[in-house]
C-alpha positions as CSV (number, residue, x, y, z in Angstrom):
1,X,71.2,-28.9,-126.6
2,X,67.9,-27.8,-125.4
3,X,64.7,-27.8,-127.5
4,X,64.2,-24.2,-127.1
5,X,67.3,-23.2,-128.8
6,X,66.5,-25.0,-132.1
7,X,63.3,-23.2,-132.9
8,X,63.2,-19.8,-134.5
9,X,61.7,-17.0,-132.5
10,X,58.0,-16.5,-132.9
11,X,56.6,-13.8,-135.0
12,X,55.1,-11.7,-132.4
13,X,58.1,-12.0,-130.0
14,X,60.8,-9.5,-129.3
15,X,61.2,-8.2,-132.9
16,X,57.6,-6.7,-132.8
17,X,58.5,-4.8,-129.7
18,X,61.6,-3.3,-131.4
19,X,59.5,-2.2,-134.4
20,X,56.8,-0.9,-132.0
21,X,59.5,1.2,-130.1
22,X,61.1,2.6,-133.3
23,X,57.5,3.4,-134.5
24,X,56.7,5.2,-131.1
25,X,60.1,7.2,-131.3
26,X,59.3,8.3,-134.9
27,X,55.8,9.5,-134.0
28,X,57.1,11.3,-131.1
29,X,59.8,13.0,-133.2
30,X,57.3,13.9,-135.9
31,X,54.9,15.4,-133.2
32,X,57.9,17.3,-131.7
33,X,58.8,18.6,-135.2
34,X,55.1,19.6,-135.8
35,X,55.1,21.4,-132.5
36,X,58.3,23.3,-133.3
37,X,57.0,24.3,-136.8
38,X,53.7,25.4,-135.2
39,X,55.5,27.7,-132.8
40,X,57.8,29.0,-135.5
41,X,54.8,29.8,-137.7
42,X,53.1,31.6,-134.9
43,X,56.2,33.6,-134.1
44,X,56.7,34.5,-137.8
45,X,53.1,35.5,-138.1
46,X,53.2,37.9,-135.1
47,X,56.5,39.2,-136.1
48,X,55.2,39.9,-139.6
49,X,52.1,41.5,-138.2
50,X,54.3,43.8,-135.9
51,X,56.5,44.7,-139.0
52,X,53.4,45.7,-141.0
53,X,52.0,47.7,-138.1
54,X,55.5,49.4,-137.7
55,X,55.5,50.1,-141.5
56,X,52.0,51.7,-141.2
57,X,53.0,53.7,-138.1
58,X,56.1,54.9,-139.9
59,X,54.1,56.3,-142.8
60,X,51.5,57.9,-140.6
61,X,54.2,59.4,-138.2
62,X,56.3,60.7,-141.1
63,X,53.2,62.6,-142.6
64,X,52.5,64.0,-139.2
65,X,56.0,65.1,-138.7
66,X,56.2,66.9,-141.9
67,X,52.9,68.6,-141.1
68,X,53.8,69.5,-137.5
69,X,57.4,70.7,-138.0
70,X,56.7,74.1,-139.7
71,X,54.2,74.9,-136.9
72,X,56.4,73.7,-134.1
73,X,59.6,75.5,-135.4
74,X,58.1,78.7,-136.8
75,X,56.9,81.8,-134.9
76,X,56.2,85.4,-135.5
77,X,56.7,88.1,-132.8
78,X,53.2,89.4,-133.6
79,X,51.5,86.1,-132.8
80,X,54.2,84.4,-130.6
81,X,51.7,83.2,-127.9
82,X,49.3,81.7,-130.4
83,X,52.2,80.1,-132.3
84,X,53.6,78.4,-129.1
85,X,50.2,77.3,-128.1
86,X,49.7,75.7,-131.5
87,X,53.0,74.0,-131.2
88,X,52.2,72.8,-127.8
89,X,49.1,71.2,-129.2
90,X,51.3,68.9,-131.3
91,X,53.4,67.9,-128.2
92,X,52.9,65.6,-125.3
93,X,54.6,65.1,-122.0
94,X,57.8,67.1,-121.1
95,X,57.8,68.7,-124.5
96,X,54.3,70.2,-124.1
97,X,55.6,71.5,-120.7
98,X,58.7,72.9,-122.5
99,X,56.5,74.8,-124.9
100,X,54.5,76.3,-122.1
101,X,57.9,77.4,-120.5
102,X,59.0,78.9,-123.9
103,X,55.9,81.2,-123.8
104,X,57.2,82.7,-120.7
105,X,60.9,82.7,-121.5
106,X,61.2,83.2,-125.3
107,X,58.2,85.3,-126.1
108,X,59.5,88.6,-124.5
109,X,62.8,88.3,-126.4
110,X,61.1,87.5,-129.7
111,X,58.8,90.5,-129.3
112,X,61.7,92.8,-128.3
113,X,63.7,91.7,-131.3
114,X,60.7,91.5,-133.6
115,X,61.8,88.0,-134.6
116,X,60.1,86.1,-137.4
117,X,61.2,82.5,-137.9
118,X,59.9,80.4,-140.7
119,X,60.7,76.7,-141.0
120,X,60.2,74.7,-144.2
121,X,60.7,70.9,-144.4
122,X,63.1,70.1,-147.3
123,X,63.2,66.4,-146.5
124,X,62.3,63.8,-143.9
125,X,63.0,60.2,-143.2
126,X,62.0,57.5,-140.7
127,X,65.0,56.5,-138.5
128,X,63.2,53.8,-136.5
129,X,59.6,52.6,-136.0
130,X,57.6,50.5,-133.8
131,X,53.8,50.4,-133.9
132,X,53.5,53.1,-131.1
133,X,56.8,55.0,-131.4
134,X,58.4,56.5,-134.5
135,X,61.7,58.6,-134.7
136,X,61.8,60.9,-137.7
137,X,64.8,62.9,-138.9
138,X,63.7,66.3,-140.7
139,X,65.9,68.4,-142.9
140,X,64.8,72.0,-142.6
141,X,65.3,75.3,-144.2
142,X,65.1,78.0,-141.7
143,X,64.6,81.7,-142.4
144,X,64.8,84.3,-139.7
145,X,64.5,88.1,-139.6
146,X,65.0,90.1,-136.4
147,X,66.0,93.6,-135.3
148,X,68.8,93.6,-132.9
149,X,69.0,96.4,-130.2
150,X,70.5,99.6,-131.7
151,X,69.9,98.4,-135.3
152,X,67.4,100.0,-137.6
153,X,67.3,97.4,-140.3
154,X,66.2,93.9,-139.7
155,X,68.9,91.1,-139.8
156,X,68.0,88.3,-142.2
157,X,69.4,84.8,-142.1
158,X,68.7,81.6,-143.9
159,X,70.2,78.4,-142.6
160,X,69.8,74.7,-143.2
161,X,69.1,72.7,-140.1
162,X,67.8,69.4,-139.0
163,X,65.5,68.2,-136.3
164,X,64.7,64.8,-134.8
165,X,61.2,64.2,-133.7
166,X,60.0,61.2,-131.6
167,X,56.3,60.7,-132.2
168,X,54.2,58.6,-130.0
169,X,50.7,57.2,-130.8
170,X,47.9,59.0,-128.7
171,X,44.7,57.1,-129.4
172,X,44.1,57.8,-133.1
173,X,46.8,60.5,-133.7
174,X,50.5,61.1,-133.3
175,X,52.1,63.6,-130.9
176,X,55.7,64.7,-130.6
177,X,57.2,63.6,-127.3
178,X,60.9,64.6,-128.0
179,X,62.3,67.2,-130.3
180,X,66.0,67.8,-130.8
181,X,67.9,69.9,-133.2
182,X,71.4,69.7,-134.8
183,X,72.9,71.5,-131.9
184,X,71.0,70.1,-129.1
185,X,67.4,70.2,-127.7
186,X,65.0,72.9,-128.4
187,X,66.3,76.3,-127.3
188,X,65.0,77.8,-124.0
189,X,65.7,81.4,-124.8
């Protein structure tokens, strides 16, 4: 037997390297865990911030939609041009162009039939919201009077309807970029 085999291993020998390796792995795992937790915390913080901004946007846009809807969906044959211009002021993009076109297409019919349409918001709710885009569903009571050709008395009608507004943030205020009704998009005539 050799002399080396009868002596126990030295204290600083291979066992220390094993403990040092385990220690290094534990530290690396803890560092990795800390990094993952830091990333999750950051993601959670930014998601929470976005949710709060979306909630604030929803509240602001809902109030704007309730205010804009009567002006955008009401008109009087005596003031149709001003009514459509006011509605266009709440709109943006293609919808603003659509109101410009309504002045040309709808106004003559409204004047000829002496139409008065009055929209009143009965209820409204947010369907979806991001910090810069909010979709609102509005329930409306619509009253209309008009004189049809050959009739002497005005025809009166009250209906319940709904409209969907998509509002977008434009600097410090909201504008309607899309408007659709129960039966489709805003009428062209």
